[in-house]
C-alpha positions in Angstrom: -27.4 16.2 -3.2 -26.9 14.4 -6.7 -26.9 10.6 -7.2 -23.3 10.5 -8.5 -20.6 9.1 -6.3 -18.2 11.3 -4.9 -15.6 9.1 -5.3 -16.2 8.7 -9.0 -16.4 12.6 -9.3 -13.0 13.2 -7.6 -11.4 10.3 -9.7 -12.7 11.7 -12.9 -11.7 15.2 -11.9 -8.0 14.4 -11.1 -7.6 12.2 -14.0 -8.9 14.8 -16.5 -6.7 17.3 -15.1 -3.5 15.2 -15.4 -4.6 13.9 -18.8 -4.9 17.6 -20.0 -1.3 18.3 -19.2 1.0 18.2 -22.4 4.0 16.6 -20.3 2.0 13.6 -19.8 1.1 13.0 -23.6 1.8 9.4 -24.1 1.2 8.4 -20.8 -2.0 6.3 -20.0 -4.2 8.0 -17.3 -7.2 6.6 -16.1 -9.7 6.2 -12.9 -9.8 3.4 -10.6 -12.5 1.8 -12.0 -11.4 2.0 -15.9 -11.5 -1.0 -18.1 -8.9 0.1 -20.3 -6.3 -2.3 -21.3 -3.3 -1.5 -19.0 -0.2 -0.3 -20.5 3.1 1.3 -19.2 4.0 4.0 -18.3 0.5 4.4 -16.6 -1.1 6.8 -13.8 -4.3 5.6 -12.1 -6.2 8.1 -10.1 -8.0 6.1 -7.4 -10.2 7.4 -4.5 -10.7 4.4 -1.9 -12.7 6.6 0.6 -14.5 9.5 1.2 -16.2 10.7 4.5 -17.5 13.7 6.0 -14.7 15.9 7.1 -14.4 15.9 11.2 -14.5 19.7 11.5 -17.5 20.2 9.2 -21.3 19.1 10.0 -22.4 15.9 8.5 -25.3 16.2 5.8 -24.2 19.4 4.0 -22.4 17.5 1.1 -18.9 18.2 2.3 -16.3 15.1 1.9 -12.7 14.6 2.6 -11.8 12.1 -0.1 -8.7 10.1 0.1 -7.0 10.2 -3.4 -4.0 7.7 -4.5 -2.3 8.5 -7.5 -0.2 5.7 -8.8 2.3 6.2 -11.3 3.9 3.1 -12.8 6.6 2.7 -15.2 8.3 -0.1 -16.8 11.8 -1.0 -15.3 12.8 -2.6 -18.6 12.7 0.7 -20.5 12.5 3.5 -18.0 15.1 4.4 -15.3 14.6 5.0 -11.6 15.7 8.4 -12.3 13.0 9.1 -15.0 10.2 7.5 -13.3 11.1 9.8 -10.2 11.1 12.8 -12.4 7.5 11.6 -13.8 6.4 11.3 -10.1 7.6 14.8 -9.2 5.9 16.2 -12.2 2.6 14.6 -11.1 3.2 15.8 -7.6 4.0 19.3 -9.0 0.6 19.5 -10.9 -1.3 18.2 -7.7 0.0 21.1 -5.6 -2.2 23.5 -7.8 -5.4 24.0 -5.7 -6.5 26.7 -8.1 -6.1 24.8 -11.3 -7.5 21.4 -10.1 -10.4 23.3 -8.4 -11.1 24.7 -12.1 -11.5 21.1 -13.3 -14.1 20.4 -10.4 -16.0 23.6 -11.0 -16.2 23.1 -14.9 -17.3 19.4 -14.3 -20.4 20.6 -12.5 -20.5 17.9 -10.0 -18.6 19.4 -7.0 -16.4 21.9 -6.1 -13.0 21.3 -4.4 -11.6 23.5 -1.8 -8.2 22.4 -0.8 -5.9 19.4 -1.5 -3.4 18.2 1.1 -0.2 16.1 0.4 -0.3 13.1 2.8 2.4 10.5 1.8 4.8 9.1 -0.9 5.5 5.5 -1.4 7.6 3.3 -3.8 7.2 -0.3 -4.6 9.1 -2.4 -7.0 6.6 -4.9 -8.5 8.5 -7.4 -10.7 9.6 -5.3 -13.4 7.8 -2.2 -12.7 8.4 1.2 -11.0 5.3 2.0 -8.9 5.0 5.2 -6.6 1.8 6.0 -4.8 1.0 9.9 -4.1 -1.8 10.1 -1.3 -3.8 13.1 -1.0 -6.6 14.6 1.0 -9.2 16.2 -1.2 -11.6 18.7 0.6 -14.6 19.0 -1.6 -18.7 19.3 -1.6 -21.4 18.5 -3.6 -23.6 21.1 -4.9 -26.8 21.6 -2.8 
């Protein structure tokens, strides 16, 4: 296995994948560890945990990464309807195992086998619409 963090690899791949979608032009998309100045609208791809999957042997580079995709919009210039349409678009792109898997493969740091939607939750922070989409990403580091 390499010396790169699987969590960083997953965040980078998901962020790159969403950035490549023309529909999200003008929306800042970043990884959880980004030091970019934050502006809205914004999508943050964050991987808080990555563990060996319970049904696969440990030590072979297999990981089940928990990924949170945070979609944030200003409530001052975006209606809740528009924000939820943006969330639905993100969720739609995240449903493509083939397309997202290709981004992992092209990066050369890991391969992705599956992505499973887990939860969606809304939060209203001051004047910000905030939706979190949670996924399980099954991936493997190269041998």
